[in-house]
C-alpha positions in Angstrom: 27.4 -10.9 -25.3 24.0 -10.1 -25.3 22.9 -14.1 -25.2 25.2 -14.3 -22.4 24.1 -11.5 -20.2 20.2 -12.6 -21.3 21.2 -16.0 -19.3 22.7 -14.0 -16.4 18.9 -12.1 -16.5 17.3 -15.3 -16.4 19.5 -16.6 -13.2 18.9 -14.0 -11.3 15.0 -14.2 -12.2 15.8 -18.1 -11.2 16.8 -16.6 -7.9 13.8 -14.0 -7.6 11.7 -16.5 -8.1 12.6 -18.8 -5.4 12.9 -15.5 -2.8 9.0 -14.2 -4.1 8.3 -17.7 -2.7 10.0 -18.1 0.4 9.2 -14.4 1.2 5.4 -15.5 0.8 5.8 -18.3 3.1 6.6 -16.0 5.2 3.9 -13.8 5.0 1.6 -16.5 5.8 3.1 -17.7 9.0 2.9 -13.0 9.7 -0.6 -13.8 8.4 -1.5 -16.5 11.0 0.0 -14.3 14.0 -2.2 -11.5 13.0 -4.8 -13.8 12.9 -4.0 -14.8 15.9 -3.6 -11.3 17.8 -6.3 -9.4 15.8 -3.9 -7.2 13.9 -5.0 -5.7 10.3 -3.7 -7.0 7.6 -1.8 -3.5 7.4 1.0 -1.9 9.1 1.8 1.2 7.3 4.9 2.2 9.9 6.1 -1.2 9.5 6.0 -0.8 5.5 7.5 2.0 5.6 10.5 1.5 7.5 11.3 -1.7 5.5 11.6 0.5 2.5 13.9 3.1 3.7 16.3 0.0 5.5 16.7 -1.6 1.8 17.0 1.2 0.4 19.9 2.0 2.6 21.4 -1.4 1.1 21.1 0.5 -2.3 25.2 1.4 -3.6 23.2 3.1 -6.8 21.6 5.5 -4.8 20.0 6.3 -8.8 18.0 3.1 -7.7 16.0 4.5 -4.6 12.6 5.3 -6.7 13.0 1.4 -8.9 13.6 -0.2 -5.4 10.6 1.9 -3.8 8.3 1.3 -6.8 9.6 -2.7 -6.4 8.4 -3.2 -2.5 5.3 -1.1 -2.8 4.1 -3.5 -4.8 5.6 -6.4 -3.4 4.2 -5.3 -0.1 0.9 -5.0 -1.6 0.9 -8.7 -3.3 1.8 -9.4 0.4 -1.5 -7.9 1.8 -3.4 -9.0 -0.5 -1.8 -12.7 0.0 -3.0 -12.4 3.0 -6.2 -11.4 3.2 -7.0 -13.5 0.3 -5.5 -16.3 3.3 -7.7 -15.0 5.8 -10.6 -15.1 4.0 -10.3 -18.6 3.4 -9.6 -19.2 7.5 -13.1 -17.2 8.8 
């Protein structure tokens, strides 16, 4: 039982990694747009909307604070990646 659940987690982690890579590739497209239009990396109103939207998709409301923290962390990493990429464009 435990081993089967761990294997399921491993499969889910593999999917998460692929989705993370796709998200970060898209982040660079957003960074390019921001560079072209002289926009700041941080758009806190957009981040707030994203968090509210994903929280609304939860089936289990008990997970809301954990999902919020996950997205805050992921968006912080996205900003860091954008900033690093933008620094190399200058």
